[in-house]
C-alpha positions in Angstrom: 0.0 0.0 0.0 2.8 2.4 0.9 4.4 1.9 -2.5 1.1 2.7 -4.1 1.0 6.0 -2.2 4.4 6.9 -3.6 3.6 5.8 -7.2 0.2 7.5 -7.4 0.2 10.0 -4.6 -1.4 9.3 -1.3 -4.7 11.1 -2.0 -5.1 9.8 -5.5 -4.4 6.2 -4.3 -6.9 6.4 -1.5 -9.5 7.8 -3.8 -8.8 5.0 -6.3 -9.7 2.5 -3.5 -13.2 4.0 -3.7 -13.5 4.7 -7.4 -11.6 1.8 -9.0 -10.7 -0.9 -6.3 -9.9 -3.5 -9.0 -7.2 -1.2 -10.4 -5.8 -0.8 -6.9 -5.6 -4.5 -6.5 -3.9 -5.0 -9.8 -1.4 -2.3 -8.9 -0.7 -3.9 -5.5 -0.1 -7.2 -7.2 2.5 -5.7 -9.5 4.1 -3.7 -6.6 4.4 -6.8 -4.4 7.0 -8.2 -6.7 9.3 -5.3 -5.8 8.7 -6.1 -2.1 9.6 -9.7 -2.7 12.8 -8.9 -4.6 13.9 -6.3 -2.0 13.1 -8.6 0.9 15.2 -11.4 -0.6 18.0 -9.1 -1.4 18.0 -7.9 2.2 18.2 -11.4 3.5 21.0 -12.3 1.1 22.9 -9.2 2.3 22.6 -10.5 5.9 19.6 -8.7 7.3 18.4 -10.0 10.7 14.9 -8.5 10.6 12.5 -7.4 7.9 9.5 -5.2 8.4 6.6 -4.7 6.0 4.9 -1.5 7.1 1.8 -0.8 5.2 -0.6 2.0 6.2 -3.9 0.4 5.5 -6.8 2.4 6.7 -9.5 4.3 4.8 -12.0 6.5 6.4 -12.3 4.2 9.5 -13.3 1.1 7.5 -12.3 -2.1 9.3 -12.6 -4.2 6.1 -10.0 -2.2 4.3 -7.0 -4.3 5.3 -8.9 -7.5 4.6 -10.0 -6.3 1.2 -6.7 -4.9 -0.1 -3.8 -6.3 1.8 -4.4 -9.4 3.9 -3.9 -11.9 1.0 -0.8 -10.0 -0.3 0.8 -10.0 3.2 0.1 -13.7 3.6 1.8 -14.4 0.2 4.7 -12.1 1.1 5.3 -14.2 4.3 5.3 -17.4 2.2 7.6 -16.1 -0.5 10.2 -14.2 1.5 12.3 -16.8 3.3 13.0 -15.1 6.6 11.9 -17.5 9.4 
């Protein structure tokens, strides 16, 4: 989500979650590949800890994380070998 804010601009990206949520999901799926590559590179460079901070809240909605990020975060945990 944070990469989306940087690519599209925070306000634009948040508005996209309302106006075109499917486009947001497609964008997040593309951007997650950068997160995987960066995470693996950090591990290979000797990192002890990885953090995936995503600011996932929209206008007080509790379903926002579930709708946009939960599945991606689960996949990231499976694909980045850092256990």
